[in-house]
C-alpha positions as CSV (number, residue, x, y, z in Angstrom):
1,M,-27.8,32.5,-1.1
2,S,-28.9,36.1,-0.4
3,D,-25.3,37.1,0.2
4,F,-24.3,35.5,-3.1
5,M,-27.1,37.4,-5.0
6,Q,-26.0,40.6,-3.2
7,F,-22.4,40.1,-4.6
8,V,-23.8,39.3,-8.0
9,F,-25.8,42.5,-8.3
10,S,-22.9,44.5,-7.0
11,G,-20.6,42.9,-9.5
12,L,-23.0,43.4,-12.4
13,T,-23.3,47.1,-11.5
14,T,-19.5,47.7,-11.5
15,G,-19.1,45.4,-14.4
16,A,-21.5,47.4,-16.5
17,I,-19.3,50.5,-15.9
18,Y,-16.2,48.5,-16.9
19,A,-18.0,47.2,-19.9
20,L,-18.6,50.8,-21.2
21,A,-15.0,51.7,-20.6
22,A,-13.9,48.6,-22.4
23,L,-16.3,49.4,-25.3
24,G,-14.6,52.8,-25.6
25,F,-11.2,51.1,-25.8
26,S,-12.4,48.6,-28.5
27,L,-14.0,51.4,-30.5
28,I,-10.9,53.5,-30.8
29,Y,-8.6,50.4,-31.2
30,N,-10.7,49.1,-34.1
31,A,-10.8,52.5,-35.9
32,S,-7.2,53.6,-35.4
33,G,-5.1,50.9,-33.7
34,V,-4.6,53.2,-30.8
35,I,-5.0,52.0,-27.2
36,N,-6.4,55.1,-25.5
37,F,-5.3,55.2,-21.9
38,A,-7.2,58.4,-21.4
39,Q,-10.5,56.4,-21.7
40,G,-11.0,56.2,-18.0
41,D,-10.7,60.0,-17.7
42,F,-13.7,60.4,-19.9
43,L,-15.7,58.6,-17.2
44,M,-14.2,60.9,-14.6
45,L,-14.8,64.0,-16.6
46,G,-18.5,63.3,-17.2
47,G,-19.1,63.0,-13.4
48,M,-16.9,65.8,-12.3
49,V,-18.2,68.4,-14.8
50,T,-21.8,67.5,-14.0
51,A,-21.1,67.8,-10.3
52,A,-19.5,71.2,-10.9
53,L,-22.5,72.5,-12.9
54,L,-24.9,71.3,-10.2
55,A,-22.9,73.2,-7.6
56,H,-23.6,76.3,-9.7
57,Q,-27.3,75.7,-9.4
58,M,-27.8,74.3,-12.9
59,P,-30.8,71.9,-13.3
60,Y,-29.8,68.3,-13.1
61,G,-30.8,67.4,-16.6
62,L,-28.9,70.3,-18.1
63,A,-25.9,69.6,-15.9
64,M,-25.7,66.0,-17.2
65,V,-26.0,67.2,-20.8
66,G,-23.3,69.8,-20.1
67,G,-21.0,67.2,-18.5
68,V,-21.4,64.8,-21.5
69,A,-20.9,67.6,-24.0
70,A,-17.8,68.9,-22.4
71,T,-16.3,65.3,-22.3
72,V,-17.1,64.8,-26.0
73,I,-15.3,68.0,-26.9
74,V,-12.3,66.8,-24.9
75,G,-12.3,63.5,-26.8
76,L,-12.5,65.3,-30.2
77,L,-9.7,67.7,-29.1
78,L,-7.6,64.7,-28.0
79,Y,-7.6,63.3,-31.5
80,R,-7.2,66.7,-33.2
81,L,-4.4,68.0,-31.1
82,A,-2.5,64.9,-30.0
83,I,-3.3,61.8,-32.2
84,Q,-3.7,63.4,-35.6
85,P,-0.4,65.4,-35.5
86,A,1.5,62.2,-34.6
87,G,0.7,60.9,-38.1
88,E,2.2,57.5,-38.7
89,A,3.9,57.3,-35.3
90,S,4.5,53.9,-33.8
91,V,1.9,52.2,-31.6
92,V,4.2,52.7,-28.5
93,S,4.5,56.4,-29.3
94,L,0.7,56.7,-29.6
95,I,0.2,54.9,-26.3
96,I,2.6,57.3,-24.6
97,I,0.7,60.2,-26.1
98,T,-2.6,59.0,-24.6
99,I,-0.9,58.4,-21.2
100,G,0.4,62.0,-21.3
101,A,-3.0,63.2,-22.3
102,S,-4.5,61.4,-19.3
103,I,-2.0,63.0,-16.9
104,F,-2.8,66.4,-18.5
105,I,-6.5,66.0,-18.1
106,Q,-6.2,64.9,-14.5
107,G,-4.0,68.0,-13.8
108,V,-6.4,70.4,-15.4
109,V,-9.4,68.9,-13.5
110,Q,-7.4,69.0,-10.3
111,I,-6.8,72.7,-10.7
112,V,-10.1,73.8,-12.2
113,L,-12.6,71.5,-10.4
114,G,-10.6,70.7,-7.2
115,K,-9.2,67.6,-5.5
116,N,-12.3,66.7,-3.4
117,Q,-14.5,63.7,-4.1
118,Q,-17.8,64.6,-5.7
119,T,-21.1,62.7,-5.8
120,L,-24.3,63.2,-7.7
121,P,-27.8,62.7,-6.3
122,P,-29.4,59.4,-7.3
123,F,-31.8,59.6,-10.2
124,S,-34.8,58.0,-8.5
125,G,-34.2,58.0,-4.7
126,D,-32.0,55.9,-2.5
127,R,-34.5,53.4,-1.0
128,A,-33.1,49.9,-1.7
129,L,-35.2,47.4,-3.6
130,Q,-35.3,43.7,-2.6
131,I,-34.7,41.5,-5.7
132,M,-34.1,37.8,-5.3
133,G,-33.1,38.2,-1.7
134,A,-30.6,41.0,-2.4
135,Y,-31.0,44.7,-1.6
136,V,-30.3,46.8,-4.7
137,L,-30.2,50.5,-5.0
138,P,-32.3,52.0,-7.8
139,Q,-29.2,53.7,-9.1
140,S,-27.7,50.3,-9.8
141,L,-30.6,49.5,-12.0
142,W,-30.0,52.8,-13.8
143,V,-26.4,51.8,-14.4
144,L,-27.4,48.4,-15.8
145,G,-30.2,49.8,-17.9
146,T,-28.1,52.6,-19.3
147,A,-25.3,50.2,-20.2
148,A,-27.7,47.9,-22.0
149,V,-29.3,50.8,-23.9
150,L,-25.8,52.1,-25.0
151,V,-24.6,48.7,-26.1
152,A,-27.8,48.3,-28.2
153,L,-27.5,51.7,-29.7
154,C,-23.9,51.0,-30.6
155,F,-24.9,47.8,-32.3
156,G,-27.6,49.6,-34.3
157,F,-25.3,52.4,-35.1
158,F,-22.7,50.1,-36.7
159,R,-25.3,47.8,-38.3
160,F,-27.8,50.3,-39.8
161,T,-26.1,53.7,-40.3
162,M,-23.8,54.8,-43.1
163,I,-21.4,56.5,-40.7
164,G,-21.2,53.4,-38.6
165,K,-20.5,51.3,-41.7
166,A,-17.8,53.8,-42.7
167,M,-16.2,53.3,-39.3
168,L,-16.2,49.6,-39.8
169,A,-14.7,50.0,-43.2
170,V,-11.9,52.1,-41.8
171,A,-11.4,49.5,-39.1
172,A,-11.2,46.7,-41.7
173,N,-8.8,48.5,-44.1
174,A,-8.1,52.2,-43.7
175,L,-6.2,52.4,-47.0
176,A,-9.0,50.8,-49.0
177,A,-11.6,53.0,-47.2
178,R,-9.6,56.1,-48.2
179,A,-9.4,54.9,-51.8
180,V,-13.2,54.7,-52.1
181,G,-13.7,58.2,-50.7
182,I,-14.3,57.7,-47.0
183,P,-12.8,60.6,-45.1
184,T,-10.7,58.5,-42.7
185,A,-9.5,61.4,-40.6
186,R,-13.1,62.5,-39.8
187,V,-14.1,58.9,-39.1
188,L,-11.2,58.5,-36.7
189,Q,-12.1,61.8,-34.9
190,L,-15.7,60.6,-34.7
191,S,-14.5,57.4,-33.0
192,F,-12.8,59.4,-30.3
193,G,-15.9,61.6,-29.8
194,L,-18.1,58.5,-29.6
195,S,-15.8,56.8,-27.1
196,A,-15.9,60.0,-25.0
197,L,-19.7,60.0,-25.2
198,L,-19.8,56.4,-23.9
199,G,-17.4,57.2,-21.1
200,A,-19.1,60.4,-20.1
201,V,-22.6,58.8,-19.9
202,A,-21.2,55.9,-17.9
203,G,-19.4,58.4,-15.5
204,V,-22.6,60.4,-14.9
205,V,-24.8,57.4,-14.3
206,A,-22.2,55.8,-12.0
207,A,-21.3,58.8,-10.0
208,P,-24.2,58.6,-7.5
209,V,-23.0,55.0,-6.7
210,T,-19.2,55.3,-6.9
211,T,-18.5,59.0,-6.3
212,T,-15.9,60.7,-8.6
213,V,-12.6,62.4,-8.1
214,Y,-9.9,63.8,-10.4
215,D,-7.7,60.7,-10.4
216,L,-10.6,58.1,-10.6
217,G,-9.9,57.7,-14.3
218,L,-6.6,55.9,-13.8
219,M,-8.1,52.9,-12.1
220,L,-11.2,52.8,-14.2
221,G,-9.1,53.0,-17.3
222,M,-6.9,50.1,-16.2
223,K,-9.9,47.9,-15.4
224,G,-11.6,48.8,-18.6
225,F,-8.5,47.9,-20.5
226,V,-8.3,44.5,-18.7
227,A,-12.0,43.9,-19.6
228,A,-11.4,44.8,-23.2
229,T,-8.3,42.5,-23.3
230,L,-10.2,39.7,-21.7
231,G,-13.0,39.9,-24.2
232,G,-10.6,40.3,-27.1
233,L,-9.3,43.8,-27.9
234,G,-11.4,45.1,-30.7
235,S,-14.5,43.0,-30.0
236,G,-17.6,44.9,-28.9
237,L,-19.3,41.8,-27.6
238,G,-16.0,40.8,-25.9
239,A,-15.8,44.2,-24.2
240,V,-19.2,43.8,-22.6
241,V,-18.7,40.2,-21.5
242,G,-15.2,41.1,-20.2
243,G,-16.5,44.0,-18.2
244,L,-19.2,41.9,-16.6
245,I,-16.7,39.1,-15.8
246,V,-14.2,41.6,-14.2
247,G,-17.0,43.2,-12.1
248,L,-18.4,39.9,-10.9
249,L,-14.9,38.5,-9.9
250,E,-14.1,41.7,-8.0
251,A,-17.4,41.5,-6.1
252,L,-17.0,37.8,-5.3
253,V,-13.4,38.2,-4.2
254,A,-14.3,41.2,-2.0
255,G,-17.3,39.3,-0.5
256,Y,-15.8,35.9,0.1
257,I,-12.1,36.7,0.7
258,S,-11.3,40.4,1.4
259,S,-12.1,43.7,0.0
260,A,-8.3,44.5,0.3
261,Y,-7.7,42.2,-2.7
262,K,-10.5,43.5,-4.9
263,D,-8.4,45.9,-6.9
264,A,-5.7,43.2,-7.4
265,V,-8.2,41.1,-9.4
266,P,-7.8,42.9,-12.8
267,F,-4.0,42.9,-12.6
268,V,-3.9,39.2,-11.9
269,M,-6.3,38.7,-14.7
270,I,-4.2,40.6,-17.3
271,V,-1.2,38.4,-16.5
272,V,-3.3,35.2,-16.9
273,I,-4.9,36.5,-20.1
274,L,-1.6,37.3,-21.7
275,L,-0.2,33.9,-20.8
276,V,-3.2,31.6,-21.4
277,M,-5.3,33.3,-24.1
278,P,-3.6,36.5,-25.5
279,H,-6.3,37.0,-28.1
280,G,-9.1,37.0,-25.4
281,L,-12.4,35.3,-25.4
282,F,-13.7,36.8,-28.7
283,G,-10.6,38.2,-30.3
284,A,-9.5,37.2,-33.8
285,K,-6.1,35.6,-34.1
286,T,-5.3,37.7,-37.1
287,S,-6.3,41.2,-38.1
288,D,-7.0,42.6,-41.6
289,R,-6.9,46.2,-40.3
290,V,-4.2,48.4,-41.8
């Protein structure tokens, strides 16, 4: 039983990271119809830039703020320089653009920040806590808590703020939103900035547990995409649930079968999802978004 709980806490920790990546996918997809395969690189950038600033003797708090701010700027530039100029390009073209942006980001980070793995100091020590028979690092609780807070803030943002409601309006019908005076281009750019913010915070909080390296975003992005698809692409709740499910399955497979098969879990899942329930757990079968 203690082994099972150990696997569960491990899976929930990684699942929370996947959930935030999936939430970024869903956010951008809802607002623009774009599947942003550079989402995983936002997680990588947050951790890598923070580590680089720490190496230059910047205080930890300021380094984290700097890492998140730099990532948000990259997200905004991605929309302004790559997505917006594409105009009414096809979905396939936009996907290719985001893949190219991901490769470009990885190349720049590799040159500027280096190829070596980086890690961040844990926020509150590394002495494991015993919970329900399992040993849990304090940083894992930081990951879970941060994910819960970000999800709650996103819910409040869309439910109670005018900007959030404007983003929902654009997601529902961009043409109608434009007709009533909502600046759709700014809303779409904001969605990229917000998804970069989610990714950067997740990357900073996770780096003390997972470490970070320039090509980490590729695998995180794929797993976040699987989680978003499992939950129903475009569903915020589905993104969270999908991320937790993927993380739990990975941990259980690694614990009871072999860690060699852990990374195969998301790719098997994406095939099963597309065959059995292509709309995901919470996805709508039809979309009103234009």
